[in-house]
N, C-alpha and C positions, 0 to 999 in steps of 0.2 A: 828068562823065557825067550827063546829064539823068535825072531820076527819074520813074517812073510808080508810082502807088499803086493796088493792087487791094485794096479793102476789102470785107468781107462781114459780114453780120449775120443772125441767125436769130430766129425767134419760136417759143415752145414752149407746150404746154398744161400743162406741169409740169416740175419740175426733176429728176425721177427717171425711170428708164428705162421704166417702165410707161406713161408719157405720150409724146406725139409732138412731133416738129418739124413745126410747122404752116405755116411759111413760111421761105424763104431769099431774101436779097437780096444783090446785089453791085454794085459801081460801080468804074470805072476813071477816075482823074482825073490829068491831067498837071500839070506844074509851073506852067502858066499858069492853073490852076484850071478848065480845061475838062473836062467829063465826056465821055469818049470813047465809053463804052458803059455801059449798066446792065443788070442782070438781076433780074427779079422772078418768083419762083416761089411762088405761093399754094398752100397745101395743107391748109387747114382745112375739115373736113367738119362739117356741122351737128350730127351725132350724136357728135362727139368729146367724151369726158369731160375734165374739167379737174381738176387737183390743187386741192383747196379753197383752200389758201393762195395759189396762183398766181391763181386766179379772184378771190378776195376782195381781195387786195392790189394786183392789177394789171389784169386784164382787165375787171372790172366798171367800172373807171374809163376804159376805152379801147374801148368797144363799137364806135365808128365805125371804129377801126383794125382791129378784129377782122372787121368786115364786109368791109373791103378785101381781106383775105387768104382769103376763102372760095374754095374750089375748085368750079367748076361744070362740070367735064368728066365724062367717062363712065368714067374709070378707077377701080379699087378703091383703097383706102388704100395697100396695099402696092405696087400698080402705080404710083400717083402718087409715092410716096416714091422708088421706083427711078428714075422719070423725072426727079425733081427732082435727085437726086445726080448722075445722068449729065450733065444739062444744066449743073450747077454745075461739074463737072470739065472739061467741054468748054470752058466759059467761061474757066476758069483756063488751060487749055492754049493756047487762042487767044492770050491776052495774054502768057503766058510765051514763046511762040514769036515773037510780035511784038516783044517787048522784046529778045530775043536777036538777031533779024534786024536791028534798028535800033540796036544798041549802047546800049540803055537799061538802067538799073537798075530792076528791078521789086520793089516791096515789098508783101508780103502782110500785111495789117493787120486787126485786130479791136479792139473796145473791151473785150473780155473773152475773152482767148485760151483759158482753160481751159474756159469754158462753151460758147462758140460752136464752137471747133474740136473740142472733146470730142464734141459731138453730131453735127457733120459727120463726124468719124471713125467714129462709131457707124454712120452710114448707109453709109460706105465699106466698113466691115467686113461689113455685112449684105448689101449688094447688089453690091459690087465687090471681092470677096475677094482678087483678084490685084493690087490696087492698094495702094501704100504710103500710109499716112496723112499728114496734115499733122503735121510741117513739111516732109515730102518734097514736091517738086513733082510734076507729073503725068508727068514723064519718069523718075521714080524717083530723082532726085538730091536729096540732103539740102540744105535751104535754111533761111534764117532766117525767123522768124515773129514779128511785133512786136505789142505792145499799146499803143494810143494813149494811154490814161490814164496808163500807167507812163512813157511818153515825155514827156508833158506835165508830170507831176510832177517827173521828173528834170530837165527843162529849167528849171522854175521854181526848183527848189532851188539851181540853179547861178548865178542872176543876182542881182546886188546889190539891185536894186529890190525883188525879192520877199523877200529876207532882211530888208530894212528893213520892208516891209509886214507880214511875218509877225509882227513884234513889236508892231505898233501897230494893225493892221487891226481885230481884234476889239474892242479897247478903245475905239477911236474910234467905231465904229458902235453899240456897246452904249450908250455915253454919249449919243450923239446921239438914240437912240430913247428912252432914259429921261428925257431932258430935256423931252420932249414930253408926258409923262404927267401928267394932272391930279393935284393934291395928294390928292384924296379917295381915290385908289386905294392910296395908301401906308398907309391905315388897315386894309387887309386883310392879316392876318398871313400867310395862305397866299401871297398875292401877293409880299410881301416875302421870304418864304422862297424862292420860285421865282426871283425876281430875284437873290437872293444866290447861288443856284446858277449862274445864267447868268453873273453877274459873275465868279464864281470861275473858271469855265472860260474866260472871256474874258481872264483875266489881270489883272483889277482887284483891287486889294488890299482888305482888310477896312476899312482907313481910308477908301478911296474909296467903298466901299459905304456906310459910316456917313454920309458926307457927303450922299448922296442920301436916306438913310432918316431923317435928322434932321428932315425935313419933317413926320414923323408924331409926334404927341403920344404915341400908344401906344408907339411905338418908344423914345422918350426915357424913358418910364417903365420899360420893360424893360431899357434900358441901365443904368439906375441900379443894378440888381443884377446886371448883366452877363448875364442869362439870354438875352436876345434875340440878342446877337451870338454867344454861345457855341453857341446852338442852331443858328444859321445855319452857323457854322463846322463844327459836328459833321456836319450833313447834307451839306455840300459835301465834306468830307474822306471821309466814308463813300462817297459817290457816286464820288469820284475814285479812291480807293485800293482799296476792297473790293467796291463795287457792291452793298452789303447793303441799300440803300434805293432800289431801282430805281423804286419807285412815285413817288419824288420827281423822277425824271428827266423833264423836260418839254421838248419841242421848242421852240426859240426862238420860232417863230411863234405858239405857243399863248398867249404873253404878250399878243398882240393882243386876245384875248378880253376882257381887263380894260379895254381902252381904246377899244373901238369907239364909245363915246358921247362921247369926248373931242373929237371934231371934227377930229382929226389922224390918223385911221386910215391914210390913204394914205401920209402922210409917214413914219409909224412903220413901216409895212409895208415901205417902200422900204429903210429901214436894216436891218431884220431879214432881208429877202431877200438883201441883200448879205452878211450873216453866214452865212446858209444856203448861199449859193453858195461861200463860202470853205470851209465845213466839208465840203461834198459833193464827192466825187471827180469827179462829173460837172460841177462848176463850174469846172474848170481853164480851159476854153474862155473863160468870162467874164473871168477874171483876165487871161489873155493878151490879150484884146481891149481891156482897160483899159490895158495897158502898151504895146501895139504897134499900128501902123497896119494892122490886119488888114482885107483887103477884105471887103465884105459878102457873106455867103452867102445864096443865094436860096432855101434850104430849111432847115428845122429838123427836129430829131428828132420824129417823130410815130408811131413804132412800126410804120410801114410799112418793112420791112427794106431795101427798095431805097433809100428816102430816107435812112434811118439810115446805110446803107453809104456813100452820097454824103457825108454829114456827116462820117463818120469819115475818109474819104479826103481831103476838103477840109481838115480840121483837121490831118491829117498833113502835107499840103503846106504849110500855114502854118508849121509847125516847120522844114521843109526850106528854105523861102524866107527865114525869119529867119536860118537857118544860113548861107545863101549871100549874105546882105546885101541882099536885095531888099525885104524888109519891115523898116521902120525903127521904132525906139522913138518913142513920142510925146514931145513936148517937156514 
């Protein structure tokens, strides 16, 4: 039975109930990666307040996306919210009925089921009290509801290529990045400490770390009384086991700060970006693309919920097409 994916995404002005869902997007994608229909429901009013954390961590960096979801109609906020949830439910019903009439499996998908469906359900409870929430379909039948990132992670955990990659990926890219760093940076004690922490979490042994740090005269002097290596080890273990020294936790890409004058910034950043993609749950898409002949997606996540919903639906169909043998492994 052929599969249809109906994916949806929301945008919010904050993560708690006193703030609003300011946009809803949805997309239906078939097994050939065709988008059959999309839904875009902007609902941001210019006087909407934002949760400070949400504004500072997210929206201040995505002002163009925020502009795209402005609502310019004549409805009040409550009227627009009601209109949005009604249109979303009608969109779902249309494609649920279509799938049933055409003997297709319809998968309802989000990239964060608790967050997205939680606030959709909040709107359902508020404006459509006679309607059952997700995961029930619009006809009141209990159905499944899936999360893309969990599906991707489960898939990757089950393939041998990833199991092998899982043991060597971080070590390989960390070494490659560090090999490009000029010797002079190794004389910075804070830099060595940060690199030690990175290496620890990348699975590099203290012996391997020492090999890199032997470039530094200062390090060799410290090693003579073992204070340097023991200090690095203590910080790493505290970070890893107890989290008591969180001030020493530094994102991998901050290491670039030390090497911008080395003339190899772009090359180093490429290696560290690969590490960040591996560590980030949103990076599973990148890993799958490296392992399989995935067709090119003509859109990327841009915080417009209609576009993001398409990306979610597309990447779900990637997994289904790998499952049915249409997308092959790379040589």
